[in-house]
C-alpha positions in Angstrom: 38.4 30.5 -40.0 36.2 32.5 -41.8 32.4 32.9 -41.4 30.2 32.1 -38.5 31.4 29.3 -36.1 29.3 26.1 -35.9 28.4 24.1 -32.9 26.5 21.0 -32.2 25.0 20.1 -28.9 23.7 16.7 -27.9 21.0 17.1 -25.3 17.9 19.3 -25.4 17.1 19.2 -21.6 17.3 22.5 -19.8 21.3 22.2 -19.8 21.5 21.8 -23.5 19.1 24.2 -24.4 20.5 27.2 -22.0 23.7 26.1 -23.5 22.5 26.7 -26.9 21.1 30.0 -26.0 24.7 31.1 -24.6 26.5 29.8 -27.4 23.9 31.8 -29.8 24.5 34.9 -27.6 28.3 34.8 -28.5 27.6 34.2 -32.5 27.6 30.5 -33.0 25.3 28.9 -35.5 23.7 25.9 -33.3 22.2 22.7 -33.8 20.9 20.7 -31.2 20.7 17.0 -31.3 18.1 15.2 -29.2 17.2 11.3 -28.7 13.9 12.0 -27.4 11.0 13.3 -29.8 10.8 16.7 -28.0 12.9 19.1 -25.5 12.8 18.5 -21.6 11.8 14.8 -21.7 14.4 13.6 -19.4 15.6 14.8 -16.0 14.0 18.2 -16.9 10.5 17.0 -17.4 8.8 17.2 -14.1 11.8 17.6 -11.4 11.3 19.5 -8.0 10.9 22.8 -10.0 12.9 24.7 -7.2 15.4 27.2 -7.9 17.1 26.8 -4.8 20.6 28.1 -5.2 21.5 28.5 -1.5 20.7 24.9 -0.9 23.1 23.6 -3.6 25.4 21.6 -1.4 27.4 18.5 -2.2 25.7 15.2 -1.7 28.7 13.4 -0.3 29.6 14.2 3.3 30.4 12.7 6.5 26.6 13.0 7.8 25.7 11.6 4.6 27.8 8.8 4.8 27.2 8.0 8.4 23.4 8.3 7.8 23.4 5.9 4.9 23.2 2.4 6.4 20.2 3.6 8.6 18.5 5.4 5.8 18.8 2.1 3.7 17.2 0.1 6.1 14.4 2.6 6.8 11.8 2.4 4.1 10.3 5.8 5.1 13.6 7.6 4.4 13.1 7.6 0.7 16.6 6.5 0.1 17.3 3.2 -1.7 20.0 1.4 -3.9 19.9 -0.9 -6.6 22.3 -3.8 -6.4 22.7 -3.9 -10.2 23.4 -0.3 -10.1 26.0 -0.7 -7.2 27.9 -3.2 -9.1 27.9 -1.1 -12.3 29.1 1.8 -10.7 31.9 0.4 -8.4 34.6 2.9 -9.6 32.1 5.8 -8.9 31.2 4.4 -5.6 35.0 4.5 -4.7 35.4 8.0 -5.6 32.0 9.0 -4.0 33.5 7.6 -0.3 36.6 9.7 -1.0 34.5 12.8 -1.6 32.5 12.1 1.5 35.5 13.5 3.8 35.2 16.6 5.5 37.6 18.7 3.7 36.3 17.6 0.2 32.7 17.8 1.3 33.4 21.6 2.1 35.3 22.4 -0.9 32.8 20.6 -3.3 29.8 22.5 -1.6 31.6 26.0 -1.9 32.2 25.2 -5.5 28.6 24.4 -6.0 27.4 27.2 -4.3 29.6 29.9 -6.5 28.3 28.1 -9.5 24.4 28.6 -8.2 25.2 32.2 -7.3 26.6 32.9 -10.7 23.4 30.6 -12.2 20.7 32.9 -10.3 22.4 36.0 -11.9 23.0 34.3 -15.4 18.9 33.0 -15.4 17.7 36.5 -14.6 19.8 37.9 -17.7 18.9 35.2 -19.6 15.0 35.9 -19.0 15.5 39.6 -19.7 16.7 38.5 -23.1 13.9 35.8 -23.4 10.7 36.7 -21.3 9.2 33.3 -20.7 6.0 32.2 -19.0 6.9 29.0 -16.7 4.9 29.7 -13.5 8.1 31.5 -12.0 7.3 32.9 -8.5 9.8 33.9 -5.6 8.5 31.7 -2.8 11.2 31.4 -0.7 12.4 28.1 0.3 12.2 26.3 4.1 14.1 23.3 4.9 12.8 21.4 7.9 14.9 20.2 10.4 13.2 17.2 12.0 15.1 17.2 15.6 17.2 19.8 17.3 20.4 18.0 16.4 19.5 17.9 12.7 18.7 21.9 13.2 22.3 22.4 14.7 24.1 20.7 11.8 22.4 22.8 9.3 23.1 25.8 11.3 26.6 24.9 11.3 26.4 25.2 7.5 25.1 28.8 7.4 28.5 30.4 7.0 29.1 28.4 3.9 26.0 30.1 2.3 26.8 33.6 3.8 30.2 33.4 2.3 28.6 32.6 -1.2 26.6 35.6 -1.2 23.2 34.1 -0.2 20.8 35.6 2.5 19.8 32.5 4.5 18.7 32.2 8.1 17.9 29.6 10.8 14.8 30.0 12.3 13.1 28.8 15.5 10.0 26.7 15.2 7.8 29.6 16.1 9.5 31.5 13.2 9.0 28.7 10.7 5.2 29.0 11.6 5.2 32.7 11.2 6.9 32.2 7.5 4.7 29.5 6.7 1.4 29.5 8.8 0.1 26.1 7.4 2.7 24.4 9.4 0.7 25.2 12.6 -1.5 21.9 12.0 1.3 20.1 10.2 1.3 16.3 10.7 5.2 15.5 11.3 7.2 17.4 14.2 10.1 19.9 13.4 12.6 21.7 15.7 13.1 24.5 13.3 14.3 25.3 9.9 16.8 27.4 7.5 15.0 29.5 5.2 16.1 31.4 2.0 13.7 34.1 1.2 15.0 34.8 -2.3 14.4 31.3 -3.4 11.9 30.6 -6.5 10.1 28.0 -8.3 9.3 27.4 -11.8 8.3 24.9 -14.1 11.6 23.8 -15.7 10.0 21.8 -18.7 7.8 24.9 -19.6 10.9 27.1 -19.5 13.0 24.5 -21.6 10.5 24.1 -24.3 9.5 28.0 -24.2 13.2 28.9 -24.9 13.7 26.0 -27.4 11.0 27.5 -29.5 12.5 30.8 -29.2 16.0 29.7 -30.4 14.2 27.7 -33.2 12.5 30.9 -34.5 16.1 32.5 -34.3 17.6 30.0 -36.4 18.8 27.1 -34.2 18.2 23.9 -35.8 16.9 21.3 -33.7 16.8 17.5 -34.6 14.6 15.5 -32.3 14.3 11.7 -32.4 17.6 11.5 -33.3 20.4 9.4 -31.5 24.1 10.5 -31.8 26.1 7.0 -32.6 29.6 8.8 -32.2 31.8 11.7 -32.2 33.5 12.4 -35.5 37.2 13.0 -35.1 39.7 14.0 -37.7 43.4 15.0 -37.0 42.7 14.9 -33.1 39.9 17.1 -33.5 36.1 16.8 -33.1 34.4 18.0 -36.5 31.1 16.7 -35.6 28.8 13.9 -34.5 27.7 10.9 -36.4 24.1 10.0 -36.6 23.9 6.8 -38.6 25.5 7.4 -42.0 25.1 10.8 -41.7 27.5 13.5 -40.4 26.5 16.7 -38.6 29.5 18.6 -38.8 30.6 21.5 -36.7 33.6 23.3 -35.4 32.6 22.3 -31.9 30.7 19.6 -30.1 29.1 20.0 -26.6 27.7 16.8 -24.9 25.0 18.0 -22.7 23.0 14.8 -22.7 23.4 13.9 -19.1 23.6 10.3 -18.1 24.8 9.3 -21.6 27.3 11.5 -22.2 30.3 9.7 -21.0 29.6 7.2 -23.9 30.3 9.6 -26.4 33.5 11.3 -24.5 36.7 9.4 -25.1 38.1 10.7 -21.9 35.8 9.4 -19.5 34.6 5.8 -21.5 34.8 2.9 -19.1 35.8 5.3 -15.8 32.0 5.7 -15.0 32.0 9.4 -13.9 28.3 9.8 -13.7 25.8 7.6 -11.8 22.1 7.5 -12.1 20.0 8.9 -9.1 16.4 8.5 -9.8 14.0 10.6 -8.3 9.9 10.8 -8.4 7.4 13.3 -8.5 3.5 13.7 -8.6 1.8 16.9 -9.9 -1.7 17.4 -8.7 -4.3 20.2 -8.8 -3.9 22.6 -5.9 -6.0 22.4 -2.9 -7.3 25.0 -0.4 -4.7 24.6 2.2 -1.5 24.7 -0.1 1.3 26.1 1.8 2.9 29.5 -0.1 6.7 28.5 1.0 8.5 26.0 -0.9 9.1 23.1 1.7 11.6 20.5 2.1 11.4 17.5 4.5 15.1 15.9 4.6 14.1 13.2 6.9 11.7 11.5 4.6 13.2 13.1 1.3 10.1 14.8 0.2 9.6 18.4 -1.1 6.6 20.5 -2.1 5.9 23.5 -4.1 3.2 25.3 -5.4 3.6 25.6 -9.1 1.0 27.9 -10.7 -2.5 26.1 -10.0 -0.8 22.9 -9.2 1.2 21.0 -6.4 4.4 19.5 -7.3 5.4 16.8 -4.8 9.0 15.2 -5.3 11.1 12.7 -3.2 13.4 9.8 -2.9 17.0 9.3 -3.8 17.1 5.9 -5.6 20.7 4.8 -7.0 19.0 3.1 -10.1 18.7 3.7 -13.9 16.0 4.5 -16.2 12.7 2.7 -15.6 9.2 2.7 -15.1 7.7 4.7 -12.0 7.3 2.5 -9.0 3.8 3.0 -7.7 4.8 2.2 -4.2 7.4 5.0 -4.4 4.9 7.5 -5.8 2.4 6.3 -3.1 5.1 7.1 -0.3 5.8 10.7 -1.3 2.3 11.2 -1.7 1.4 9.8 2.1 4.3 12.0 3.4 2.9 15.2 1.7 -0.8 14.3 2.9 0.4 13.9 6.3 2.0 17.3 6.1 -0.6 19.0 4.5 -3.7 17.3 3.9 -5.6 19.9 2.2 -2.2 20.9 0.0 -3.6 19.2 -3.1 -6.7 17.4 -4.5 -4.7 13.9 -3.2 -7.4 12.0 -4.8 -7.5 13.4 -8.3 -7.6 11.2 -11.2 -5.6 13.6 -13.4 -2.7 13.5 -11.4 0.8 13.2 -13.3 3.4 10.7 -12.2 6.8 10.6 -13.0 10.4 9.3 -12.8 13.5 10.7 -13.7 17.2 9.7 -13.5 19.7 12.8 -12.3 23.2 12.1 -13.8 25.3 12.5 -10.4 29.0 12.7 -10.0 30.9 11.5 -7.1 31.7 14.9 -6.0 28.3 16.6 -7.1 30.0 18.9 -9.3 29.0 19.2 -13.0 31.7 18.3 -15.6 31.9 21.6 -17.6 35.0 21.8 -20.2 37.2 19.8 -22.5 36.3 16.1 -22.8 39.2 14.7 -25.0 39.7 15.7 -28.6 40.1 19.4 -29.4 36.8 20.9 -30.2 34.9 18.5 -27.7 33.2 19.7 -24.8 30.9 18.7 -22.0 28.3 20.3 -19.7 27.0 17.2 -17.9 26.5 15.7 -14.4 24.5 18.3 -12.4 22.7 15.8 -10.2 19.8 17.1 -8.2 20.4 20.8 -9.4 20.3 20.9 -13.3 17.5 23.5 -13.0 19.2 25.4 -10.5 22.6 25.3 -12.0 21.8 25.3 -15.9 22.1 29.1 -16.8 25.4 29.3 -15.0 26.9 26.5 -16.3 26.3 27.3 -20.0 27.5 30.7 -19.3 30.9 29.1 -18.2 30.9 26.8 -21.2 30.7 29.4 -23.3 33.2 31.5 -22.0 35.8 28.9 -22.5 35.1 28.7 -26.4 
């Protein structure tokens, strides 16, 4: 076939826009179709902002499964389950239980860490091509163990991370205080922590919008407020997407629209390979006592990070579909953060930004990257809580298959 190859990407979140960039680099003429009115309006909008490659571990594990009943009963844990979502995702749940076995959890985490390592390098290379301002900062990330047993279990995972090439260390409580002195007066006890000094933070939404603007100037066509109705197939090959009566023709189609991707992919339709994992965030003006290091409290499922002149507080793991933010759940993560660091943010600010987003999660925590049915149809979706961390590497992998 002569001329420039064409591609349609469905979805303009961080995964879709980085995929567009990767295809442009390989000589494709790209069109991005997005149902929302602008880029990064879904799971990319106000996520945890943490580029935490060494912490990309599979959700399903024996430890997670053993703790699940207790966490569901403990309202302070931040873990909850919508009955309607559970019923709608029975096939997903059965597969998830299978992936919680020790051998599967280890294999899934190894695969995630390998992709995360690739993604960290891919993001650096992308930023050399596209210098962007998005409050990126190498903050280091400290995962705080609530007790000695949790510290021991976390320490046992260090070899996985070291084997993947990451610099990560187990720190005693006193060593944690040296890394983040603000912990001296913290409101919760902790026994130690896992520290990754090279981990960074950055505003995923600002990055995605900035990259989309640069790509548009370079010739990428963005069609916002446009819902794809179906994949157009001719002679067993995807030839574009159908938008109402219009056909957006292309040589290849990439589904990067997260939770909605299986609707358009015949191979996955009806099998529920992606379930919704809802998360919450609040973004507040920075306070005088804000920690410098990015912090995670796994017991209460809350993370804090300094993002420019703001404090981003995120948390909860709720298996539920899209919906309005729960004020009760927002209040919970704010109360936890306030107890940890009373002066980390202006907790009484009237201009705080509250958000609820749904992370598309697969049973094995691994994103689906590759062919998705008819020839010419591909998928890059299902990144769970690591979409920001894995986006650049996932785009690179997908592009290498074309």
